[in-house]
PATOR-224102 format. One record per residue (C-alpha): residue number from 0; z, y, x. Coordinates in Angstrom, 2 decimals, decimal comma, m for minus. Example, Ala and Ser with C-alpha at 12.3 -4.5 7.8 and 13.67 -1.06 7.14 Angstrom:
2
(0 (7,80 m4,50 12,30)),
(1 (7,14 m1,06 13,67)),
END
This chain:
453
(0 (135,61 140,76 92,67)),
(1 (134,70 142,57 89,29)),
(2 (131,36 141,09 87,98)),
(3 (131,55 142,09 84,55)),
(4 (128,41 144,55 83,94)),
(5 (127,52 143,86 87,48)),
(6 (123,52 143,28 88,58)),
(7 (123,96 139,42 90,07)),
(8 (120,37 137,93 91,94)),
(9 (121,14 134,43 92,66)),
(10 (118,15 132,82 95,11)),
(11 (117,64 128,98 94,40)),
(12 (117,75 127,87 91,05)),
(13 (118,18 124,09 92,21)),
(14 (121,77 122,36 91,16)),
(15 (124,15 125,07 93,05)),
(16 (122,39 128,29 91,67)),
(17 (122,43 126,84 88,06)),
(18 (126,02 126,47 88,01)),
(19 (126,27 129,71 89,84)),
(20 (124,75 131,83 86,79)),
(21 (126,65 129,10 84,45)),
(22 (130,21 130,87 86,07)),
(23 (128,38 134,57 86,26)),
(24 (127,57 134,56 82,73)),
(25 (131,15 133,90 81,23)),
(26 (131,80 136,48 83,41)),
(27 (129,51 138,54 81,29)),
(28 (127,55 139,98 84,73)),
(29 (124,03 140,83 85,02)),
(30 (121,83 137,57 85,93)),
(31 (119,06 137,04 87,81)),
(32 (117,98 133,93 88,74)),
(33 (114,88 133,00 91,25)),
(34 (113,23 130,42 93,06)),
(35 (110,29 130,35 94,77)),
(36 (109,77 127,58 93,89)),
(37 (108,10 126,95 89,70)),
(38 (109,65 125,48 87,42)),
(39 (109,27 124,00 83,68)),
(40 (111,19 127,30 82,82)),
(41 (112,31 125,66 79,20)),
(42 (114,03 123,02 80,90)),
(43 (115,54 125,75 83,68)),
(44 (116,59 127,81 80,34)),
(45 (117,83 124,20 78,74)),
(46 (120,47 123,43 81,27)),
(47 (121,75 127,18 81,63)),
(48 (122,53 126,76 78,21)),
(49 (121,70 128,75 74,13)),
(50 (124,50 131,76 75,88)),
(51 (122,69 133,28 78,97)),
(52 (121,20 136,05 78,76)),
(53 (119,90 136,80 82,00)),
(54 (116,62 136,83 83,51)),
(55 (114,44 133,46 85,50)),
(56 (112,37 134,13 87,63)),
(57 (109,20 132,00 90,66)),
(58 (108,12 132,64 92,85)),
(59 (107,91 136,11 93,55)),
(60 (110,95 138,13 92,39)),
(61 (109,59 141,46 90,62)),
(62 (110,31 144,80 91,82)),
(63 (112,98 145,21 88,65)),
(64 (115,15 142,76 89,76)),
(65 (114,93 144,05 93,17)),
(66 (116,49 147,63 92,26)),
(67 (120,33 147,98 92,19)),
(68 (121,74 144,80 92,95)),
(69 (125,69 144,69 93,22)),
(70 (126,03 140,86 94,04)),
(71 (123,28 139,05 95,87)),
(72 (123,99 135,17 96,52)),
(73 (123,01 132,57 97,91)),
(74 (122,40 128,78 97,57)),
(75 (123,42 126,71 100,26)),
(76 (119,97 126,03 101,08)),
(77 (118,69 129,64 101,52)),
(78 (119,11 130,78 104,80)),
(79 (120,76 134,38 105,44)),
(80 (117,63 134,81 107,97)),
(81 (115,67 134,13 105,10)),
(82 (112,70 136,76 104,93)),
(83 (114,07 137,72 101,00)),
(84 (117,54 138,35 101,82)),
(85 (116,99 140,25 104,88)),
(86 (114,62 142,37 102,31)),
(87 (116,96 142,54 99,61)),
(88 (120,34 142,85 102,23)),
(89 (118,92 146,68 102,95)),
(90 (119,96 147,56 99,19)),
(91 (123,89 146,71 100,70)),
(92 (124,38 144,60 98,28)),
(93 (127,57 142,09 98,47)),
(94 (126,56 138,71 100,15)),
(95 (128,38 135,82 99,29)),
(96 (127,72 132,20 98,78)),
(97 (128,44 129,82 96,21)),
(98 (131,79 128,25 98,42)),
(99 (132,90 131,70 98,99)),
(100 (131,96 132,69 94,84)),
(101 (134,01 129,42 93,58)),
(102 (136,87 130,49 95,35)),
(103 (137,44 133,77 94,53)),
(104 (137,98 131,66 90,71)),
(105 (140,22 128,82 92,52)),
(106 (143,66 128,02 91,25)),
(107 (145,65 125,46 93,20)),
(108 (145,75 124,47 97,04)),
(109 (142,25 123,53 98,07)),
(110 (141,59 120,88 100,95)),
(111 (138,00 122,03 102,69)),
(112 (136,16 118,65 103,74)),
(113 (133,75 119,08 106,50)),
(114 (131,70 117,89 109,59)),
(115 (128,20 116,35 110,62)),
(116 (128,69 112,38 109,27)),
(117 (131,56 110,50 106,99)),
(118 (132,34 113,96 104,47)),
(119 (131,28 112,49 101,27)),
(120 (133,82 109,22 102,05)),
(121 (136,29 111,48 103,30)),
(122 (136,08 114,05 100,20)),
(123 (136,23 111,03 98,03)),
(124 (138,69 108,81 99,24)),
(125 (141,23 112,33 100,04)),
(126 (140,69 112,95 96,44)),
(127 (141,78 109,69 95,02)),
(128 (144,75 109,97 97,42)),
(129 (145,47 112,96 96,29)),
(130 (144,86 111,85 92,65)),
(131 (148,12 109,87 93,34)),
(132 (150,81 112,43 92,97)),
(133 (148,69 116,18 91,37)),
(134 (147,53 114,70 88,31)),
(135 (144,55 118,17 88,23)),
(136 (142,84 116,73 91,08)),
(137 (139,11 118,19 91,40)),
(138 (136,56 116,58 93,21)),
(139 (133,13 118,91 94,30)),
(140 (131,21 121,09 96,68)),
(141 (128,30 119,53 98,82)),
(142 (129,61 115,90 97,09)),
(143 (126,97 116,10 94,17)),
(144 (129,55 118,61 91,83)),
(145 (128,35 122,50 92,99)),
(146 (131,69 124,01 94,14)),
(147 (130,96 127,07 90,72)),
(148 (130,61 124,07 88,70)),
(149 (134,29 123,25 88,80)),
(150 (136,59 125,81 90,13)),
(151 (137,46 127,33 86,80)),
(152 (139,20 123,78 86,07)),
(153 (142,03 124,46 88,50)),
(154 (145,12 124,99 87,47)),
(155 (148,01 126,78 89,74)),
(156 (149,70 122,57 90,38)),
(157 (146,75 121,17 91,21)),
(158 (144,39 120,54 93,97)),
(159 (141,00 121,11 94,62)),
(160 (138,99 118,53 97,72)),
(161 (135,49 120,44 98,27)),
(162 (132,77 118,95 100,46)),
(163 (131,29 121,76 102,58)),
(164 (127,92 121,32 104,63)),
(165 (127,24 124,27 107,31)),
(166 (124,74 125,83 105,26)),
(167 (127,87 127,02 102,47)),
(168 (130,58 127,75 105,62)),
(169 (127,91 129,65 106,94)),
(170 (127,69 132,73 104,03)),
(171 (131,66 132,57 103,90)),
(172 (134,04 135,38 104,24)),
(173 (137,83 135,10 102,76)),
(174 (137,32 131,91 101,63)),
(175 (141,18 130,12 102,85)),
(176 (141,87 126,55 102,16)),
(177 (145,67 125,26 102,79)),
(178 (144,02 122,24 104,69)),
(179 (140,85 122,12 106,65)),
(180 (139,40 118,90 108,49)),
(181 (136,61 119,07 110,68)),
(182 (135,61 115,20 110,79)),
(183 (132,98 115,54 114,06)),
(184 (130,23 117,98 115,35)),
(185 (126,92 116,39 116,40)),
(186 (123,35 118,09 116,55)),
(187 (122,24 118,43 113,54)),
(188 (120,60 121,07 111,04)),
(189 (119,01 122,39 114,10)),
(190 (115,68 123,67 111,99)),
(191 (118,32 125,49 110,15)),
(192 (120,69 127,19 112,60)),
(193 (118,86 127,34 115,58)),
(194 (121,52 127,24 118,22)),
(195 (123,91 124,39 118,66)),
(196 (126,74 127,34 119,45)),
(197 (126,03 128,23 115,62)),
(198 (125,69 125,50 113,44)),
(199 (129,51 124,66 115,59)),
(200 (130,89 128,55 114,15)),
(201 (129,49 127,48 110,95)),
(202 (132,15 124,27 110,76)),
(203 (135,12 125,97 111,90)),
(204 (134,60 128,36 109,46)),
(205 (137,08 126,37 107,43)),
(206 (139,65 127,43 109,09)),
(207 (139,02 130,91 110,27)),
(208 (141,29 132,53 107,21)),
(209 (144,01 129,57 108,07)),
(210 (147,93 130,49 108,49)),
(211 (149,72 128,83 110,90)),
(212 (152,34 126,88 107,88)),
(213 (148,81 125,30 106,37)),
(214 (147,14 122,24 109,01)),
(215 (143,64 121,67 110,37)),
(216 (143,03 118,01 110,73)),
(217 (140,23 116,99 113,48)),
(218 (138,55 114,19 115,12)),
(219 (140,77 114,11 118,68)),
(220 (137,81 112,58 120,37)),
(221 (135,50 115,36 120,30)),
(222 (135,52 117,50 122,67)),
(223 (134,04 120,41 120,65)),
(224 (137,09 120,65 118,24)),
(225 (139,50 119,72 121,01)),
(226 (138,35 123,05 122,47)),
(227 (138,09 125,28 119,34)),
(228 (142,01 123,45 118,55)),
(229 (143,09 126,65 120,97)),
(230 (141,62 129,13 118,42)),
(231 (142,87 127,81 115,27)),
(232 (146,00 129,41 114,12)),
(233 (146,23 125,95 111,59)),
(234 (149,15 123,19 112,86)),
(235 (146,07 120,58 114,57)),
(236 (147,19 117,32 113,04)),
(237 (144,27 114,97 115,64)),
(238 (143,39 111,00 114,48)),
(239 (141,60 108,74 116,76)),
(240 (140,25 105,22 117,36)),
(241 (140,61 105,43 120,90)),
(242 (143,36 107,13 122,48)),
(243 (146,63 106,42 121,80)),
(244 (148,16 109,84 120,53)),
(245 (151,95 111,00 121,16)),
(246 (151,66 111,89 117,37)),
(247 (148,88 112,11 115,09)),
(248 (146,94 109,16 113,24)),
(249 (145,71 106,47 115,80)),
(250 (143,27 102,79 114,20)),
(251 (143,84 99,45 116,94)),
(252 (142,89 96,54 117,17)),
(253 (142,46 96,37 112,72)),
(254 (145,56 98,42 111,81)),
(255 (145,68 102,65 111,63)),
(256 (148,79 103,83 112,43)),
(257 (150,44 107,33 111,93)),
(258 (152,25 108,40 114,93)),
(259 (155,38 111,12 115,80)),
(260 (156,47 111,30 118,90)),
(261 (155,11 108,55 120,35)),
(262 (156,55 105,63 118,19)),
(263 (153,46 103,94 115,93)),
(264 (154,37 103,21 112,72)),
(265 (151,75 101,18 110,89)),
(266 (150,37 102,55 107,46)),
(267 (147,58 99,96 106,50)),
(268 (145,32 96,35 107,96)),
(269 (142,07 97,50 107,51)),
(270 (141,24 94,49 106,33)),
(271 (142,84 94,91 103,10)),
(272 (140,41 98,26 102,61)),
(273 (137,09 98,15 101,28)),
(274 (135,49 100,80 104,01)),
(275 (134,14 99,06 106,30)),
(276 (133,69 100,22 110,37)),
(277 (134,82 102,21 113,16)),
(278 (133,65 105,58 111,37)),
(279 (135,05 104,47 108,57)),
(280 (138,75 104,28 109,72)),
(281 (138,28 107,17 111,49)),
(282 (137,45 108,95 107,82)),
(283 (140,72 107,48 106,29)),
(284 (142,77 108,53 108,71)),
(285 (141,64 111,96 108,46)),
(286 (142,25 111,19 104,40)),
(287 (146,11 109,97 104,91)),
(288 (147,17 113,01 107,36)),
(289 (145,94 115,40 104,42)),
(290 (147,60 112,94 101,89)),
(291 (150,86 112,89 103,85)),
(292 (150,68 116,96 103,85)),
(293 (150,31 117,39 100,79)),
(294 (153,50 115,44 99,77)),
(295 (152,04 111,60 98,83)),
(296 (154,15 108,88 98,96)),
(297 (153,10 106,13 101,67)),
(298 (153,34 103,12 99,36)),
(299 (151,02 105,14 96,92)),
(300 (148,82 106,29 99,89)),
(301 (148,65 102,32 100,88)),
(302 (147,67 101,87 96,77)),
(303 (144,71 104,45 97,04)),
(304 (143,28 102,95 100,15)),
(305 (143,32 99,58 99,17)),
(306 (141,22 100,89 95,81)),
(307 (138,93 102,80 97,01)),
(308 (135,58 101,71 96,69)),
(309 (132,50 102,60 99,04)),
(310 (130,69 105,66 98,09)),
(311 (127,30 105,46 97,02)),
(312 (124,15 106,10 99,53)),
(313 (126,99 105,04 102,62)),
(314 (127,06 102,27 103,89)),
(315 (126,15 100,72 100,51)),
(316 (126,44 96,84 99,73)),
(317 (123,71 96,07 97,71)),
(318 (122,94 92,29 96,97)),
(319 (122,51 89,39 98,88)),
(320 (119,30 87,57 98,45)),
(321 (118,56 84,19 100,58)),
(322 (121,03 84,63 102,35)),
(323 (120,47 87,96 103,80)),
(324 (122,72 91,14 103,07)),
(325 (121,38 94,65 101,74)),
(326 (123,18 97,67 102,76)),
(327 (122,46 100,90 101,69)),
(328 (122,82 103,96 103,98)),
(329 (120,94 106,80 102,99)),
(330 (123,06 109,11 103,74)),
(331 (122,85 107,70 107,15)),
(332 (120,01 111,33 107,87)),
(333 (120,70 111,42 111,74)),
(334 (121,64 109,59 114,42)),
(335 (124,51 109,92 114,74)),
(336 (125,35 108,72 110,62)),
(337 (123,18 105,88 111,60)),
(338 (124,02 105,26 114,83)),
(339 (128,15 104,57 113,01)),
(340 (125,98 102,49 110,70)),
(341 (123,99 99,36 112,75)),
(342 (128,06 99,41 114,53)),
(343 (129,25 98,12 111,11)),
(344 (125,94 95,12 110,61)),
(345 (127,93 92,21 112,80)),
(346 (124,25 89,85 112,56)),
(347 (121,13 90,23 113,22)),
(348 (119,69 93,10 111,64)),
(349 (115,78 94,12 110,50)),
(350 (116,62 98,26 109,98)),
(351 (114,85 100,69 107,90)),
(352 (114,19 104,26 109,25)),
(353 (112,32 107,56 109,47)),
(354 (111,27 110,47 107,43)),
(355 (111,14 114,33 107,51)),
(356 (111,78 115,44 111,34)),
(357 (114,98 117,87 111,52)),
(358 (114,61 118,12 115,24)),
(359 (116,58 115,69 116,59)),
(360 (116,46 113,51 119,44)),
(361 (116,45 109,22 118,59)),
(362 (117,90 107,59 122,45)),
(363 (121,35 107,51 121,54)),
(364 (120,38 105,73 118,09)),
(365 (117,83 102,35 119,86)),
(366 (120,56 102,60 122,66)),
(367 (122,67 101,94 119,54)),
(368 (120,73 98,76 118,22)),
(369 (121,81 96,17 121,35)),
(370 (120,27 93,75 121,02)),
(371 (121,41 92,66 117,24)),
(372 (117,76 94,61 115,40)),
(373 (114,92 92,35 115,02)),
(374 (112,45 94,50 113,81)),
(375 (112,70 98,42 113,14)),
(376 (110,35 98,99 109,97)),
(377 (109,52 103,26 110,28)),
(378 (107,89 105,15 108,14)),
(379 (107,67 108,78 107,30)),
(380 (107,42 111,42 109,86)),
(381 (108,65 110,77 112,60)),
(382 (107,55 107,89 112,71)),
(383 (105,36 108,03 115,51)),
(384 (108,42 110,26 117,78)),
(385 (110,48 107,75 117,28)),
(386 (108,15 104,84 117,71)),
(387 (107,31 106,76 121,25)),
(388 (111,41 106,68 121,62)),
(389 (111,48 103,47 121,71)),
(390 (108,68 102,26 123,91)),
(391 (110,37 104,01 126,39)),
(392 (114,12 102,31 126,31)),
(393 (111,89 98,92 126,50)),
(394 (111,97 98,26 122,60)),
(395 (108,62 97,19 120,82)),
(396 (110,18 94,90 118,12)),
(397 (109,02 97,82 115,87)),
(398 (106,18 98,15 112,77)),
(399 (105,27 101,46 110,73)),
(400 (105,44 100,82 106,68)),
(401 (103,68 102,73 104,34)),
(402 (106,43 103,21 101,72)),
(403 (110,13 101,66 101,01)),
(404 (108,28 99,10 98,35)),
(405 (106,34 97,66 101,71)),
(406 (109,27 97,69 103,55)),
(407 (112,17 95,55 101,24)),
(408 (108,28 93,26 100,91)),
(409 (108,04 92,83 104,36)),
(410 (112,61 92,04 104,71)),
(411 (112,20 89,90 101,83)),
(412 (109,50 87,44 103,31)),
(413 (110,79 87,97 106,74)),
(414 (114,53 87,50 107,32)),
(415 (116,37 84,29 107,67)),
(416 (119,88 82,98 106,09)),
(417 (122,66 85,22 107,87)),
(418 (120,75 88,12 108,51)),
(419 (121,03 92,27 107,88)),
(420 (118,32 94,31 105,99)),
(421 (119,77 98,05 106,30)),
(422 (118,09 100,96 105,70)),
(423 (119,69 103,78 107,82)),
(424 (116,47 106,35 107,80)),
(425 (118,21 108,42 110,86)),
(426 (115,82 110,95 109,38)),
(427 (116,11 113,43 105,86)),
(428 (114,93 111,81 103,71)),
(429 (112,27 115,31 102,39)),
(430 (108,02 115,19 102,48)),
(431 (108,90 111,23 101,15)),
(432 (111,66 111,38 98,87)),
(433 (112,98 114,74 96,58)),
(434 (116,65 113,49 98,56)),
(435 (118,63 111,09 100,38)),
(436 (119,58 109,91 96,84)),
(437 (116,57 109,15 95,40)),
(438 (115,62 107,88 98,31)),
(439 (118,60 105,64 98,41)),
(440 (118,35 104,12 94,14)),
(441 (114,20 103,67 94,89)),
(442 (115,34 101,07 97,78)),
(443 (118,85 99,56 95,30)),
(444 (115,72 98,88 92,41)),
(445 (113,65 97,44 94,95)),
(446 (115,85 95,03 96,62)),
(447 (117,25 94,10 93,02)),
(448 (113,89 93,50 91,65)),
(449 (113,42 90,85 94,06)),
(450 (116,43 89,46 93,03)),
(451 (115,57 88,11 89,54)),
(452 (112,28 87,02 91,07)),
END
């Protein structure tokens, strides 16, 4: 792709859009950065830097900017079937997403991490383990650092570990990772993808250009992935926390094993790790598989597993107040993720949930409580929907709260020594918070405010 002197219209002026503009200004492209929401122009231009010579437009894309577009670049939050995108496509621009754009500039090997849940922890851990061998290991993508922000730092002898959401993979074409991993696929973002089939196909895009000499790491317990494996060209490596595999990685009775031809060899006792919960042991197996395939020594892997700290907002320990432990799992934005967090709790738990409705159903989440939840505190758009579901499952220990502050105050006053308080909303944050990070930070700040009283 040659961007010099070409007109590139970037739709979406969030983190990814700004990073894409930053990348293209160095390629001497004629840039238009557009967002349908009004922003502070001066603040945005400050982020773009003094050498940005393109246009910035809000709310309505000008007629001039709609003409003669060479590249239409979509931020991850912009659907490919959005009305504006469909209109602009009539002019036959090349339509690409952030991942495809960054891939064009990436050197060295790429590890792509996707799945409904566990992506961020696995991306961070994989990067940490690979960093034991590869001096220039970059971590980015959906993890919070746009892929377009790091790609120019890549080197031929380095590795880029990129977290990929279904939104990002939706707009890929030539993207070709050396190692791909799909941790799990459960219903999510159906408000965006419309059907489960579309969602699955978006996730599988990370495998479509791989060859027989490369690796695809899959969760054996996911039937959808076992079926999909039949059409993947790359070598398949499975991991499982339930089935004794002939080859792959297995978690059993507190130990992670590497299995070859039916012979298990211990990798690590999970009690040596700071990560907790069966789902995190699955994440660890995927990371180990990638590191082993890319030549990282077993002892260095063990060292990395012992050292690695859990990622913020993923079953993150916050504080203990009067014998009550507080955990922040704000990234639990769908039922499957929140179920894993609930299962990781070992004692009576006050659970804070609810938020924006992504079209999820909550039956399995409620069923996972299994007598463990002392009180369910519900907030946001979904609270009535969740409460109705809870009643259908004969769970009535719930209450409505108007804010995170009210929820935390109630838990501090009512939880007793030995209890746990868990924020794992099972829903997106939109409507009450800017994003899940803000929601998690507010929860932690409120908890720590009580600690200082």
